[in-house]
N, C-alpha and C positions, 0 to 999 in steps of 0.2 A: 401398505403405508412400511415404507422401510423402519420407519423410527418405530413406530407402535411398539407401548409395552415400557418406552423411557421416560423416567422421571426429573420433573415433574412433565407429567402427561401433556398438557394446555399447552405448555412454551413449544413443548419438539410437535404438535398438532398442527399448530401453526408457524412454526419453520418451515417443516414441510408445504401447508399451503405454500411460502412466500418462495418456497426453491422451485414452485412451479411457471412461475412469472417473471418473463423475462426485465433484470434491471440492470443494466448497464448502462457505467457516468452517460448524464446529458439525454437517456435514453428513457427515464423514468414515467414515460405517461403510462403508462399499462398496472407497474404497482403504486401508481398517484390514486388511478382509478378505482384501484382493488380498495385502498384505503377507506375514500370518501366515502363511496358504499358499503363497509365496514362501520364508518362513524356514523347513518344514516339509517342501516336494518338496525342497528342499539339504539335507535334515536338518541342522539347525542348531540348535541352541538360541534359541527365538522364545518373547516374553513377551508378555502385552498387559496392561494394566491397567487401572481401573473409568474412567479420563476418557477411554478410547483412544489412548493411545501405545502403541508399536509401539520392541520393542527385540529384535534379532536380532541374535546372540554369533557369532564368528568365530572358531577357533584358530588360532594362530601359522602362516606355513611354514615348512615343517623348517631347522630350523639359529636361528630367531629366538624362538623359546618365552622366552627370558628377557626379550625386549624390553620396558619397560611397555606397559598396555593404553590405547589409544587410542580416544577415541569418537568417531565420526563423526554428524554428528547434521542435518538438514533438517526441514523441517516438509512434512508431508503437506498442508493448504490453502493454496488461491489466491485471487487478488479473482475475484471476480465482475462482472465489467462489459461489457457491449456497446453497440454504436451500436445512436442507437435504430429504424432501419429492418435490425437484423438479428433473423431469427428464430431466439431459442436459449433453449433448458429448463435452464439449469448441473442439474438435477436429475437430466435425464436422457440429456440431448447429449452425446456427446463433443464433445469442443474440434480442432478441424479446423489440423491444423499444415497450416505448408506451405514450403517454399525457397524465396528471393528476392532472389535475386546473392549478398551476403554475408550473408545472415539469414534467419532463422528467423521466420513470422509466424504468427499463425492468421487465420480468415474471419471478420472482422467483431465478433470477440471476445476478449476478456484471451488471453494466450496457457497462462500460468502456468508461464512457466518458473518464477516466483518462487514455491515453489521446487523445482518438477515437476524441474530441472535436476538436483539436486543428491541428488534421491532419485534418478535415475537411475543418476548417478556411482556412491549407497552399495549399486545391488542389479548393476551390472556388476563391481563390487571381491569382493560376496558371490558372484556366478557364478563367476567367473575362479578359476583353477585354475592362472595361470602370473605372478600379481601379487604381490613381494611385501612382507611385513608383519608383525607382530606380534602380539599378540593382538587381533582388536575390538572394539568394539562398536558397529550400525549404529542409532544412535537417533533414529524420526519421529517428530515432536508435532504434537498438533492444535489447532488456533484460533488457530496463531498471530496470524493476522490480524487477529482481529475481538478480538483481548483478553488473549492470551499463555497461553488459561487450559491450556493443553495441560503448560505448563512449568512454570504457579504448580500442579498439581498433582501431580504427581512427586514423589515423594516416596524421602526419605533411603536408599539402599542400591538403587534398580531400577535403577540401572550402576555399574559399579567402575569406570573409568577418571578418572583426573587429569590427564588431556592430552583436552582437545575442539578439532576441527576442522568448525566451523559450517559449513555450504554453502552462505551465505543471503544472498548479497556480492553488487555488480552493475556491479563496476570490472576487468576484469582488472588483474595487474599492480600490482594496489591489495592493501597486507596490514591487516583494521584490526582494530587492537588495545581499542578502546572505543564506546559508542553510550550516544547520548541516552536519559533514560527517558522515559515521556510520563504522560500523562490523558486523560480526555475528559470533557467538560462541556456536558450535554446540556440542553435547555432546551423548557418548557412553558407558550407561550405564549396565553393565554386572549384570545377575541375576540368580536365582536357581530357580527353579521350580521343585515341590517337587508331587506324586499322591495324592489328594484329598481322605481321607477315605470317608469310611461309614457313615450316620448321619449326613451330612453338609447340609445347606442353601446356597443354591443361589439367591441373589438382584442383579439387573442392578441400577442404580444408573444415571441418566442422568441431567443436567446442558444447559438449553436452553433458547432461545428467550430475549439474551445480543446483542445490540449493536455492539460489535465489533468495527472496524474502522481501520481508519493507524496508524498505531506506532508509525509516526511521528508526524502528525496533530493534531490527537484526544485523544495524551498519558495525555495530562493535561484536561480532559475532563470529568475525576472522573467515565472513564466507567468499567462494571467490567469485571473481567476475568475468564471464565469458570475456566479452569484449575483452577486458584487460589483458588475457592468458591467452589469446586468437593474437590479440594486437604483437603483444611478446617476440611469440613466436616469428612473425610475418617479419618487423622490425630485423629481429636476428639474419634471417632469412635473406633479406633486399643487402647487410652488410655484405652475406659470405658471393652472391651474386647477382646479377640481373633478376629484375621479375618487376612483372604489371599485375596491377591489382583488376578482375574484371567487373569484383562484384563484392560488396561488405556490407552487410548485414547481423543487426546483434539487438540484443533487446528486445521491449518492448515500451513497458509504460517509466510514466517518471518517476514512480514513488515505487517503483518493484528492482533491484540489486539483476542482473542482467543472466539467464539462468543460461543461457544461448546463444550463439556465435559464430557465424560460417561465412567465408570467402574464398570465390573462384577467385585464382592466382594463374597468369603463363611466365612462364621461364622458356628458356631456351633447349631442346632438344639436349643434349649434353649432360644437361644437369639433374634431367630426370634422378640418375640415381643417390647422386651427395644430395638432391631436399629429400626424398627417402629415409638416408642415413639420419639428413638431423633432424629429421619429423620425428623417429624412432626413437631420439634419445632425449629430445625434447619433449613428447612422451611422457615417454618413462621419467622422467627427472618430476613433470608435474605430478606425476602421480606421485612420487615422493614425498614432494614440498606439500600435497594436499593430501597425505593418507586420511591426516586426523578430523580435519573441518570437511572436506569432501569429500568422503569416499566412494562415490556413484561418478567421478568427475568421466569424462567419457573424451578422450580426440581423435577424430580419426580422416582418417586420409585417402581419395579415391581418384581415377579418375573423369574427368568432365572433357566433355567436348569443348573442340579452341571458339570461341566464340567470337564475333568477328569485328570487337572494340576491345579496350580495354584502358585504364586510364593510362598517362602520359607519365613515363621516372621521373620523370620530378613531380607530378601533384603525388603520386603512388608515396616518394618519399613524403612529401607534403601531411600527407596526411600521417603516416604514419608516425610521423614524427610528431605531431599534436596533438594525437591518440597516446601516444607513448606520457606523454607532459603532463595530459592535462592528470589534475589531482580525483582522485577517487578516495572515498573512505572516510574513516575519523580523521580529524585537523584538527582537534583540542579536548580536552576534559572536562569537567567542569570544576572552580575549586568550592562553589558551593554549597553543592549537593556529591560527595564523593562519589564517586561507582559513575556516575552519571555525563552522558553524553555532551557536551557543549556545543561542538560545531562541528559540521560533515558533512559534505557533498557525493550526491551518488553521479557515476557515469551512465544517464542510464538506456538509452538508444542510439546506434546507429542506424540508421536506411537512405538507401535510391530513390527520394520518394519525389523524385520531377528532373527532367537530361538537365547537365550540368550540375549539379550541385548534390551535396551530402549533406544530408539534413541530421545534426547529433544533438538531441537532448540530453541534459543535466537538472538537476535540483539540490539548491541546497537549505539545511536545515543549523538554525541557533539558537535558543534560549535569549540571546544577545541580539540583538537588530545591529549592532554596529559589523560586528562578529560575521552576522548571516551577510553581510552586505563585502566585507571582507575577501571572504571567501568565493563569492559570486563574482566577482572582481577581479581575484585571481583567476577563476576561467576561462572570465572573459578575454583575457591578457595572452592565457595559450593558442588562443584561436584568433586573437587579431595580430597576433604575429603572423599566424600560418594563413593571411589574407581573406577571412574570412568574416561576414557580415554577425552580430552578436547580437541580442535583444533579450530583455532582461520580464521577467512578467511581472505582475503587481505585486505580488506576493500576499502574506495572514500574517499576523500578529500573531506574539507567543503567548502565553497565559501565565502571569507570575504569581508564584505559589503563596498563597496565605492562610503559614502553618495555625493561626490563631482564626481560624474559618470555625463558626456556631455549627456548621451541616460536618464539617469534619470531626468535631469531637462526637455528635453521634451516632456519626456511622462505624469512631471507633471506637465508643462502647458497647455498638452495638454487636460489631464483629465478635471482640472481646466475649461476651457474655456466652454468645450462641455456641463457639466454635471453643471457648476456655486457651487462647491463643491471640496474641498481637496481631494486626494487619499494619503491613509497611508499606508508608505514607512515604511516597515520594513523587518528582516530575517524570513527566516521559519525554524523549527524544523526537515523536511520533508526536504529529500535525493533530489539531485538535478543533474544533470548530468552539473550542469555550472561549478562545482569545474575542473572535469577532462578535460574539455574543456578550466576552465584558464590553467592549465596545460601543456597542447599539444600546445594551442597559447597563450603564452603570450599581458597581456594589451588587452584581450579581455573585450570591455565594451557589459555589458551584465543588463538585467531586465529579469524578469519572472512575468506573470501575465496572467490572467483566469476568466474566467465566475463561477459562487460562484457553486458549487456542494457540496453534503453533504454526507454520509453514505461511503464514499470511500473505497476501499477493503473491502467491504460487500453486500449482496443485495438488501441490499436499499439504494445504491446508486442511486441518482437522481443530476440532473443538473438544476438548474433554468433556464426556457425559459427566458424572461426577463432580466438577465445580459447576456446572451450570443449573444444580440442587442447591448446591449451597449460597451462589451466588446469588438468588431466585430467592432461597428464609432472607440473607441478609437485606435483600430489595425490599420485600416485605416489612422484613423490625425495621426498617428506616421511616417507611411510613407512615408506618402504625407510631412508630416515635418520636415526629416532630408533630409538634404539636405549636 
């Protein structure tokens, strides 16, 4: 028991149990079965819908039967990212959490505290006989990370409550009352290859060591995008002497900032030394540029076997130009909520998924629907000019802030009384399921809050131990005060 002795004991107990159960997005069968069995073992009303969402109801404690029904909500799935040198099968292997000073981390992989810690709190409340509360409905949704399909599939009437506490935020002391909407823009770029002639030289160029992180919550923190850093060097190189790209891969998930990228390029034998000189100069410049925000950045160049095929010179240039021009990062800041990002876009991944095509994934976020479409169309225009096929995902709505929320007043008063300071009330640029709940259940009164997490959606993910206890106390007090 790596987390034994941490407080609150029951929350960490259930979190460690959850870590043993594989739960990639769209593969939540095992965690869903665990939750159903958990509810049934406690003789609580438990049901699961066709999408896999699970609801467990718990009656009010004595004297609280007339209180309104409160929904506690978290999502089952986790982002599955690992370091390149870590051997881990997310479909089979357990996450290995451990305490490191003030933080709980995982060994070489994402921790899954997003949103395993939310689930753990729900389970601790369901199992306890000592916590005062009104009627509760614990909702566990599937596939939040890759499309919110569980929230999309919820049918009216699946739960009864009209007060909802979303347990999927990442900054203790902050209460969220709104979030951005989002959508994906996917690209299929047709490319032609040709036989590599004799006398060529090949190198592998790697960018790694970046922080990555959440493409919503971390997009304004000045973090590097490995695809952009690698592509910039290759574009500059292609201006100096001919090269052909044999492979280009980078990033992984649409909602994570690309941490690593790699390309194999072919050049004329006489250009070997000029290439190495150019690389050394570029690596030194990138180290200087990213010294403050990406101190772990590493650029590596090594010889590679000469491949049989590589992209034509024309398609090499077409790919490099498109990736260079593709916007990435913050597009605009909010005028309604100072300090908050309004609109952003993330160049998430580049993969050669099938012969003759390069697949590029991007995602866009905004709390203004028209601006979300605007930046998505800007991304589409770049790749259509390059001759690519572009498709947009269905997307999901934002959650408009309600500063007059009665639930918000309860939560703010509770926090101030418990900790002697005011919480920060704000919207979040990341996507939450609350917007979809509001569509299906008009009039819902909602807040989102959680302990402090850092490095979410990357193997650097960690959760602050002390803030879990503060958040837990706040959650229990809110339940006690809702009448």
